[in-house]
C-alpha positions as CSV (number, residue, x, y, z in Angstrom):
1,X,-0.1,0.1,0.1
2,X,1.2,3.4,-0.7
3,X,1.1,6.2,1.7
4,X,-0.6,9.5,0.7
5,X,-0.4,12.9,2.3
6,X,-3.2,15.0,3.5
7,X,-5.8,16.4,1.2
8,X,-4.5,19.9,1.7
9,X,-1.6,20.3,-0.7
10,X,1.7,21.6,0.9
11,X,3.4,24.8,-0.5
12,X,5.7,24.2,-3.6
13,X,8.7,25.6,-1.3
14,X,8.3,22.6,1.0
15,X,8.0,19.9,-1.5
16,X,9.1,20.6,-5.1
17,X,6.9,19.3,-7.8
18,X,10.0,17.5,-9.3
19,X,11.0,15.8,-6.1
20,X,10.8,12.0,-5.6
21,X,9.6,11.5,-2.2
22,X,10.4,8.2,-0.6
23,X,9.7,9.1,3.0
24,X,7.2,12.1,3.1
25,X,6.9,11.8,7.0
26,X,10.5,12.6,7.4
27,X,10.3,15.5,5.1
28,X,7.3,17.0,6.9
29,X,8.7,16.1,10.4
30,X,11.4,18.7,9.8
31,X,8.9,21.4,9.7
32,X,7.0,21.5,12.8
33,X,4.1,23.6,11.1
34,X,3.1,20.7,9.2
35,X,3.7,17.8,11.7
36,X,0.2,17.6,12.8
37,X,-1.0,16.6,9.4
38,X,0.5,13.2,9.2
39,X,-2.7,11.2,8.7
40,X,-3.0,8.9,5.9
41,X,-5.9,10.0,3.6
42,X,-7.2,10.2,0.1
43,X,-6.0,13.1,-2.0
44,X,-7.2,14.1,-5.5
45,X,-5.3,12.1,-8.3
46,X,-2.3,13.8,-9.5
47,X,1.2,12.8,-11.0
48,X,2.9,11.1,-8.2
49,X,5.4,8.4,-7.5
50,X,3.0,6.7,-5.2
51,X,-0.2,4.8,-6.3
52,X,-2.5,3.0,-4.2
53,X,-3.9,0.2,-6.6
54,X,-6.5,-0.8,-4.3
55,X,-7.9,2.7,-4.1
56,X,-11.2,3.3,-5.7
57,X,-11.8,6.4,-7.9
58,X,-14.6,7.3,-5.6
59,X,-13.6,8.8,-2.3
60,X,-14.9,7.4,0.8
61,X,-17.5,9.8,2.4
62,X,-15.7,10.1,5.7
63,X,-11.9,10.7,5.8
64,X,-9.9,12.1,8.6
65,X,-7.4,14.8,7.7
66,X,-5.8,15.7,11.0
67,X,-6.0,15.2,14.6
68,X,-5.2,17.5,17.4
69,X,-6.1,18.5,21.0
70,X,-9.0,20.4,19.4
71,X,-10.7,17.3,18.1
72,X,-10.8,15.1,14.8
73,X,-10.8,17.3,11.7
74,X,-12.5,15.6,8.5
75,X,-11.1,16.0,4.9
76,X,-14.4,18.2,4.4
77,X,-13.3,20.6,7.2
78,X,-15.7,19.5,10.1
79,X,-14.1,19.4,13.4
80,X,-15.5,16.7,15.8
81,X,-14.5,17.7,19.3
82,X,-15.7,14.6,21.2
83,X,-16.0,10.8,20.9
84,X,-17.5,9.6,17.7
85,X,-18.2,6.5,15.6
86,X,-17.6,6.3,11.9
87,X,-20.0,3.8,10.4
88,X,-21.3,3.2,6.9
89,X,-20.1,6.5,5.6
90,X,-21.9,8.4,8.6
91,X,-20.5,10.0,11.6
92,X,-22.3,9.5,14.9
93,X,-21.6,11.4,18.0
94,X,-20.8,8.8,20.7
95,X,-22.0,9.2,24.5
96,X,-19.1,7.8,26.5
97,X,-18.5,7.8,30.2
98,X,-16.1,10.3,31.8
99,X,-13.1,8.2,33.0
100,X,-10.3,8.8,35.2
101,X,-6.7,8.0,34.8
102,X,-6.9,5.2,37.5
103,X,-9.5,3.1,35.6
104,X,-10.1,4.4,31.9
105,X,-12.8,1.7,31.4
106,X,-14.7,2.5,34.6
107,X,-18.5,2.9,33.6
108,X,-18.1,1.3,30.1
109,X,-20.6,-1.6,29.3
110,X,-21.8,-3.2,26.2
111,X,-24.5,-0.7,25.8
112,X,-22.1,1.7,24.6
113,X,-21.7,-0.4,21.5
114,X,-25.4,-1.3,20.9
115,X,-25.3,0.6,17.5
116,X,-23.4,-2.6,16.1
117,X,-26.3,-4.8,16.9
118,X,-28.8,-3.1,14.5
119,X,-26.6,-1.9,11.5
120,X,-26.9,-4.4,8.5
121,X,-24.3,-5.3,7.1
122,X,-21.9,-5.4,10.2
123,X,-18.5,-4.1,9.7
124,X,-15.8,-6.6,9.3
125,X,-13.5,-4.6,11.7
126,X,-13.9,-2.0,14.4
127,X,-11.0,0.1,15.1
128,X,-11.2,1.4,18.7
129,X,-9.0,4.7,19.1
130,X,-8.4,5.0,22.9
131,X,-6.9,8.6,22.8
132,X,-3.3,9.5,23.1
133,X,-2.3,5.9,24.4
134,X,-3.4,2.5,23.7
135,X,-5.6,1.2,26.6
136,X,-6.8,-2.3,26.1
137,X,-10.7,-2.6,27.0
138,X,-12.0,-5.3,29.1
139,X,-12.2,-8.7,27.7
140,X,-16.1,-8.7,28.1
141,X,-16.3,-5.9,25.4
142,X,-14.1,-7.8,23.1
143,X,-16.1,-11.0,23.5
144,X,-19.4,-9.0,22.9
145,X,-18.2,-7.7,19.7
146,X,-16.7,-10.9,18.4
147,X,-20.2,-12.7,19.2
148,X,-21.6,-10.0,16.8
149,X,-19.0,-11.2,14.2
150,X,-16.8,-7.9,14.4
151,X,-13.1,-8.1,14.8
152,X,-11.9,-5.5,17.4
153,X,-8.5,-3.7,16.9
154,X,-7.5,-1.4,19.8
155,X,-5.0,1.3,19.2
156,X,-4.4,5.0,19.8
157,X,-6.6,7.4,18.2
158,X,-4.1,8.7,15.6
159,X,-3.2,5.2,14.4
160,X,-7.0,4.3,14.3
161,X,-7.7,7.3,12.1
162,X,-4.8,6.5,9.8
163,X,-6.0,2.6,9.6
164,X,-9.5,3.8,8.9
165,X,-8.6,5.9,6.1
166,X,-6.6,3.3,4.5
167,X,-9.2,0.5,4.9
168,X,-12.1,2.9,3.8
169,X,-10.2,3.7,0.8
170,X,-9.7,0.0,-0.1
171,X,-13.6,-0.3,0.2
172,X,-13.4,-2.6,3.4
173,X,-16.3,-2.7,5.7
174,X,-14.5,-0.9,8.5
175,X,-15.9,1.1,11.4
176,X,-14.1,3.3,14.1
177,X,-15.1,4.2,17.5
178,X,-12.7,7.2,18.4
179,X,-12.0,8.8,21.5
180,X,-10.5,12.3,21.4
181,X,-7.3,13.4,23.0
182,X,-9.0,15.6,25.6
183,X,-12.3,14.4,27.2
184,X,-15.3,16.3,25.7
185,X,-18.9,15.7,26.9
186,X,-21.5,16.1,24.2
187,X,-24.7,18.1,25.3
188,X,-27.7,16.2,24.9
189,X,-30.5,18.2,23.3
190,X,-34.1,17.5,24.4
191,X,-37.2,17.6,22.1
192,X,-40.7,18.7,23.3
193,X,-42.8,15.9,24.1
194,X,-44.8,14.5,21.2
195,X,-42.6,16.3,18.5
196,X,-40.6,14.2,16.0
197,X,-37.3,15.6,14.6
198,X,-36.4,15.4,11.1
199,X,-34.0,17.2,8.8
200,X,-33.8,17.2,5.2
201,X,-30.3,17.2,3.6
């Protein structure tokens, strides 16, 4: 598989058009301004020495372009400040318990993953991004997802985003459940009783 740089192009003074880049991460790491943009994502097709032969000409609907203390930024510019789930080309805000440093998984149960019981087809792989560091979940959560036929891969959120981009680009049935670097609690909206909510796009 070939690595691709983020969707925003770099100034020509940083990467000359005639340069043959064999290690794009090393070139960008020398300039701290661009070091936060090292996630793998789909870019528009252009002359390059790298080609992903598994990539489709159609971009996946959800791709991560960068990750920072502010949240997860998608390739369309949307910034997601809190926990979220990428599933079937959609982004769902994910209500997760506030956890302390002593026990990162306190308050977690199978209920946090109920969405995977109702979705059809189920993803082959669920990438669980656990923040800045990898924190293995309780065995009961892994057993629950395996019972649903979903393979769970646990990693830090940066690697989970990058892996999600690659697998989605290849057309795999992949989902990602991502915790941000900084805890963020989503505000729950309440609807007046008897009113249904609908929004046309």
